[in-house]
N, C-alpha and C positions, 0 to 999 in steps of 0.2 A: 504494500500500500504506500502511496506517496507520502513522503515526510510532511508535506504541506497539509495534508488531510489530518495527519496525526497531531500536528501542531495546532490545527483548528480544534481538534478534540481536547487538547490540553487547555486551550483558551477557554472553551465552554465549561470545562471541568472547574477551573478556578472561578469563572463567572458564577457558577452554581454553588460550589462549596463555600466560597468566601462571601460573595454578594448576598446569597440567600441563607445558606447554612450558618454563616458566621455573623454577618452584620445586619440580619433582619431585625435584631433586637432594637437597634437605634430608632427606626421609624415607628416601632411599636411602643416605645416608652411613653409618649404622650397619651396613647390610648390606655395602657395598663395603669398609669397614674390617674388618668381621668375616670376610669371605671372603679377606682378604689381598691384595685388589687394590691398595689404596692405604693410606697412613697419614694421620694428622691434618694433617701439614704439606702433603702432596700434595693433600688435600681442599681446603685453603685456596687452593692454586694453581689447581685445577680451577674452583673458584667464581670466582676472579679472571678466568679465561678467559671464563667466562659473562658477567661484567660488562664485560669489554673488548669482547666482541661486542655487548653492549647499548649501550655508548657509541658504537661505530661505526655501529650500526644507527640510533640516534637522530640522529647527525650527518647520515647519508645522508637520513633522512626529512625533515629540515628543508628540503632542496632539491627535494623533489617538488612541482611546481607544477601540471602538467596533470592533468586527471581520470584519464587512463589511467595516469599514473605513480602516483597515489594508489591506484588499484584494483590495479595490479600488485603493489605492496608489501603491501597488505592481504591479498590472496588468497595471494600467494607466501609471506608470513610465516606464515599459518595452515597452509598445506600443509607448509612446512618444519618447523613444530612437530610435526606428525604424523609425518613421515618420519624426522626425526632422533631422535625418541623411539623409533620402531620400530627404527632402526639401533642404538640402545643395547642392544637385546636381544643382539646379537652382540659388543658391545664387552667387552674385558677389559684391565684395567690402566690405568695413568696416561694415556698419550698418546691412546688412542682416546677415553676419556671427556673429556679436555681439549678435543679437537677438536670433539666433538659438542656439548659445552656451549657452546663459542664460537659455533657455528652457531645454537643455540637462543637465545642472547643476541641476535644480530642479528635473528632472526625475531620474537622477542617485542617488541623495541623498535619494529619496523615496525608491528606490530599495535597496540601501545599508542598510539603517536603518531597513527596514522591513525584509530583508533576515537575518540580524544579529539577530534581535529579535525572528525570527521564527526558524532558523536553529540551533542555539546554544543550546537552551533548548531541542530541538528534539534530537540532538546528545547526550546530557547528559542523557536524559531519556532512550535512546537506549544503554547506556553504551559504546558509541564510541566517546568520547570527541576529540580524535585525528582526526577523520574524520570531526568533526565539525570545528576543526582548519584548516584543509586542504581546507575548503570552501573558505578561504581567499586567496588561491592561484589562484582562478578564474581570478581576474583582471590581474595577471601576465601573464597567458596564453593568456588572451584577448589582452594584449599589444603585446605579441609575435606574435599573429596572425595578428594584424593590421600592425605590422612592416614588416612581410613577404609579406603581400599584397601590402604595399607601395613599398617594394623593387621590386616586380614583376612589379608594375605599372611603376616605374622609368625605369626598363630595357626595357619595351615595349614602352616607350615614351608617356605614357598616361597623360592626364591633371588631375588636382585636381578634376574636376567635375566627371570624370569617376571613380576615386577612391572613391568619396562619394557614388556613385551608387553601387559600389562593396561592400562597407561597409554595406550599407543599406540592400542589398540582403542577405549577410551573417547573419546580425542581425535578419532579418525576419525568416530565416530558423531555427536559434537557438531558437527563441521565440516560433515558432510553435511546436518544439520538446518538450519544457519544460512546456508548459501551463498545460497539464494534470498531471504533477508530482510535481508541486511546493508545498511547505509546506502549510498546511491549517491553517489560522489564528485562527479559532475557538479552535484549540487544544492548542494554546499558550496564548489566551486572558484570563488573570487572573487579579484579583484585585492587585493593587500595594501595597505592604506592607510598613508600615512606616519604615524609616531608621533613625538611630541615627545621632547625630551631628558629630561624628567622621568620619563615612563613607562619610558624606556630605563634610567635609573638605578635605578628601582624594580625592573625585571626583573633587572638585574644583581645587586642586593642579594638578590633572591629566589633567583637562581641559586646564590649562595654559601650561603644558608640550606639550599637543597635538597641541595647537595653534602654539607654537614655532616650533614644528615639521612640521606643515603644511607650515609655512613660509620657513623653511630650505630646505625641499626636493623639493618644487614645482618649483623653478627656474631651476635647472638642468632637472627636469622631463618634464617641458614645453618646454625648449629651447635646449635640448640635440641634437635633430635632426638638428636644425638650426646651432648650434655650430659645429657639425660634417660636415654639408654641407659647411660651410665657410672654415673649415680646409681642406676638400678634394675637394673644388671648384666644388661642385655639382655632383661629380662622384658617382657611385653606391655604393662604399664602405661606404659612409656616411650613407646609409640606413641600414647598418648592426647594427648600434649602438642601435637603438630603440628596435628591436626584442631581442637583447642580454640583454637589460635592463629588458624586460618583463620576459625572461627566468631566469635571475638572481633573480628577485623578487619572482617567483614561487619556485625556489630552496631554497631561504631563508625561506619561509613559511614551506617547507618540513623539513628543518633542525631544525627549532625551534619546530615544532610539535613533533619531536622525543625526546625532552628533557623530563626528569622525572617531572611530575606535582608536583609543590611545591610552595605554595603561598609565601614562604619566599624568593624564588629566582626570582620571576617574575620581581620585580623591578630591580635587577641586570642585568638580560637579557635585559630589556628595556634600561637601561643606555648604555649597550654595543652596541645595535643597533643604538642608537642616535649618539654615538661618532664615530662609523664606518662610518655613513652617513656623519658626519661632515668632516671626512678625505676625503671622496669621493668628496664633494663639493669643498674643497680646491684643490683637484687634478685637477678639471676642470679649475682652474686658470692657470695651466701650458700652456694651449692653444695649446697643441700638440696632435698628435694622441695617443701616449701612455698615456698622461694625461687624455684624454677623456675616453680611455679604462679602466683606473684605476677608473675613476669616475663612469663608468657604473657598475663595479663590486661592489665598496664600497657604491655607492648610491642605486644601484638596489637590491642587496641581502637583505639589512635591510628594504627596503621600505614597503612591505606588512607584513613582520614579525613584524615590529614596530606597525602597525595597529592591528594585531592579538594580540600582547602582551598588548596593551592599552585596548582593549575590554575585554581581559581576566582579567586584573587587575581591571577593573570596576566591573566585575561580582564577583570578590573576595571581593571587598569592599561593594557591595550592590547587593546581588544575587537576590533580589525580585524586582529590578527596571531595568531590562535588557533593555527594549525598551526606557524608559525615558532617561537612561544614554547613550545609544547608540545614541539617537538623540542629547542630550546635547553635547557629545564629538564630534560628527560629525559637529555640529554647530561651536564649538570652532576650530576644524580642518579647517573648511571652512573659518573662519575669518583669520586664518594664511595664508591659500592659497590665499585668496583675496588680502592680503597685498603683497604677493610675486610678482605677475605680475605688480602691481602698482609700486612696488620698481624697478622691471626690466625696466618698461617703463621710470621711472625717470632716472634710471642709463643710459639707452640708449640715452635719450634726452640730458642729461647734460654732459656725459662723452664719448658718442659715443660707448659704449660697456657695457658688463654685469659684468665686474670685481668688481666694488663696491658692486653691488647687491649680488654677490657670496660670498664676504667677510662677509657681514651682515648675509646672510643665514647660512653660516658655523658657525658663532659665535652664532647664535640663537640655533643651534643644540647642541653646547657645553653647553650653558646655560641651555637648557632643561634637559640634563643629570645631570648637577650639582644640579638642583632643586630636583632631586630624591635621592640625596645622604643623605639628612636629612629626618627623619620621619615627616609625616604630623602632624601639630599641629594647634591649633586655630589661625586664622588670617583672612586676607582679602580674600573674595571670589571674583574670577574673574568676570568681567561684564557679560561674556557670560554664566557663571555658575549661577549667581544670578537669572536670569529669570527662570531657571528650579527648583531652590531650594526654591523659595518662596512658 
């Protein structure tokens, strides 16, 4: 089968697993809070459960070696995204949603790590690295789709339960389309070559940066719909912000994929995406419609582009450890994401709002960019990196 078809399958897999399986909670939060199922503090804890599952799924994916193990996690993760989204139709209240979001976190991490490990070597072997980069636009279009569905649901006056059912139906249709065309693990399952100490230190530094990025972006990404709903008092205009965020994310991937490949400039592009996103987080502090719109553009456009650049940089540092490093970096990313909702829950509980959490998130993104200004050198390996580098 043509590599282009398999890359298309990879694109749709990330569109479904991330856009629907992972990020469907964001446009649902205003509905869940409005229906009295949860409050803002509980929403932060539910999001944290999702990212805890994402962290554990990424750790597990690092140790999948045989082709059947890769295939089992990829297919299992996709089916779990569908079934757990469908089960959300019957969920009510804090604990059921927390358990289901934990499960979708595990499933989406499996899919992301496996698709990254399978699609990128496939694209390189086919001589189409830019198409491999565009696979990472899938989550952005998935977010755009979930946002449009949420907008339609709000205009029709539907409940959160009905929207879960719609999401599950769309995810099932996408899964049935891509099952025959997904990349085959057997073609990518190769022995991991040893890497030198210098790339290991570079990957550890990248893990710290990616963890700070996870902390920085996740608060606006999780609570953007709720902040817009509060600003527009639940009117339909608030539902435009999330699909625009997804569209901006997909556009950012497209723009970065057009750059001329050069390992010497990847780090500078990564710094730029981190600092642009920091500006977007601080824009959300304005608490106005224009401030949130600016946050959508400055947080959304670098969102997936940053993920793309991190994975590219990891392949530049250690080209023979794609899957291991994808799992390692995803685990570090998930640790940062897990910290974000917990920080948001604490901020909401003690200050009654998200402003302190947004300040810390934006500062973390500034720090992440600063860490990339100096070249990697021997030093302390981050805790989440130590596990994989032993």
